[in-house]
C-alpha positions as CSV (number, residue, x, y, z in Angstrom):
1,M,28.5,91.3,106.2
2,K,29.8,88.7,108.7
3,V,30.9,90.1,112.1
4,L,32.8,88.6,115.1
5,L,32.0,90.4,118.4
6,V,34.4,89.8,121.3
7,D,33.8,91.2,124.7
8,D,34.1,89.7,128.2
9,E,30.6,91.2,129.0
10,E,28.3,88.4,127.8
11,E,25.1,90.5,128.1
12,L,26.7,93.1,125.7
13,V,27.8,90.8,123.0
14,T,24.6,88.7,123.0
15,A,22.5,91.8,122.8
16,L,24.6,93.3,120.0
17,A,24.5,90.0,118.0
18,E,20.7,89.9,118.4
19,R,20.3,93.6,117.4
20,L,22.6,93.1,114.4
21,S,20.7,90.1,113.2
22,F,17.5,92.1,113.3
23,R,19.2,94.4,110.8
24,G,20.3,91.5,108.5
25,I,23.9,91.4,109.7
26,D,25.3,87.9,110.6
27,A,27.2,88.1,113.9
28,D,29.0,85.5,116.0
29,W,30.1,86.4,119.5
30,S,32.6,85.3,122.1
31,T,33.4,86.3,125.6
32,S,37.1,85.3,125.4
33,G,40.1,85.7,123.1
34,N,40.7,81.9,123.0
35,E,37.0,81.3,122.0
36,A,37.3,84.0,119.3
37,L,40.4,82.4,117.8
38,K,38.5,79.1,117.5
39,L,35.6,80.9,115.8
40,A,38.0,82.6,113.4
41,R,39.6,79.3,112.5
42,A,36.2,77.9,111.6
43,H,34.6,81.0,109.9
44,T,35.6,84.0,107.8
45,Y,34.6,87.4,109.0
46,D,34.6,90.8,107.4
47,V,35.1,92.7,110.6
48,A,35.9,91.9,114.2
49,V,34.7,94.2,117.0
50,L,37.0,93.7,119.9
51,D,37.0,95.0,123.5
52,I,40.4,96.4,124.3
53,K,40.5,95.2,128.0
54,M,39.7,91.5,128.5
55,P,41.1,88.9,130.8
56,N,43.9,86.6,129.5
57,I,44.1,88.0,125.9
58,S,43.7,91.7,125.4
59,G,41.8,92.9,122.3
60,I,45.1,94.3,120.9
61,D,46.9,90.9,121.4
62,L,43.9,89.1,119.9
63,K,43.9,91.4,116.9
64,K,47.6,90.5,116.3
65,R,46.8,86.8,116.4
66,L,43.7,87.1,114.2
67,E,45.7,89.1,111.6
68,K,47.9,86.1,111.1
69,M,44.9,83.9,110.5
70,R,42.7,86.3,108.6
71,P,44.8,89.1,107.0
72,D,41.8,90.6,105.2
73,M,39.6,91.1,108.3
74,K,39.0,94.6,109.5
75,Y,39.0,95.7,113.1
76,I,37.0,98.0,115.4
77,F,38.0,98.4,119.1
78,L,35.6,99.0,122.0
79,T,36.3,100.2,125.5
80,G,34.1,101.0,128.4
81,H,36.9,103.0,130.0
82,G,37.5,105.7,127.4
83,S,40.9,106.6,128.7
84,E,43.5,108.4,126.6
85,E,45.7,105.3,126.8
86,D,43.0,103.1,125.5
87,F,42.3,105.6,122.7
88,R,45.9,105.7,121.6
89,A,46.2,101.9,121.7
90,G,43.0,101.4,119.9
91,S,43.4,104.0,117.2
92,A,46.9,102.7,116.5
93,E,45.7,99.2,116.0
94,A,42.3,99.5,114.4
95,S,40.4,101.4,111.7
96,Q,38.0,102.7,114.3
97,Y,37.6,103.0,118.0
98,L,34.3,103.3,119.8
99,V,33.4,104.0,123.5
100,K,30.7,102.0,125.3
101,P,27.8,102.3,125.7
102,L,27.4,101.8,122.0
103,D,24.7,103.3,119.7
104,I,23.8,100.3,117.4
105,E,23.4,102.6,114.4
106,V,26.8,104.1,114.9
107,L,28.3,100.6,115.2
108,I,26.6,99.5,112.0
109,E,27.7,102.7,110.1
110,T,31.3,102.2,111.4
111,M,31.4,98.5,110.4
112,R,30.2,99.5,106.9
113,E,32.8,102.2,106.7
114,V,35.7,99.8,107.5
115,V,34.4,97.0,105.3
116,E,33.3,99.0,102.3
117,P,35.6,102.0,102.2
C-alpha cells in the first residue's frame, strides 16, 4: 500500500510516515496542499490521509483537486478539532473520518478498509 499523508503539523506527518514504514507501508508526506499536489503528479497512491483544516488549501479542496488527477485514490480525513461541522464535512467527502490524536493501529486498519473493501 502506498499512502500520501498531508497535514500542516510536520511532526505529526513525519512520525506517522516513520511508524507506517516500520509496518511495511510506503508513505510520503507533505505539510501543504500545493506540495501534496506535486507529489500526486509524480506518484500513484492508494490512499490519501488529509487534515481537514490546513492553511491555503483545505483538505476538502485538496481532495477535489486530487480526485481529478487520481480518480482511483481513496481518502481518509483527519481533524484535531473534532467539531460536528468537521465531522459532517469529512464524512460527506471521504470514506473515513478520524480524530487526532491517532492510534496508529486504527489508522492502518482504516486504510486497509478503504483500499481493500
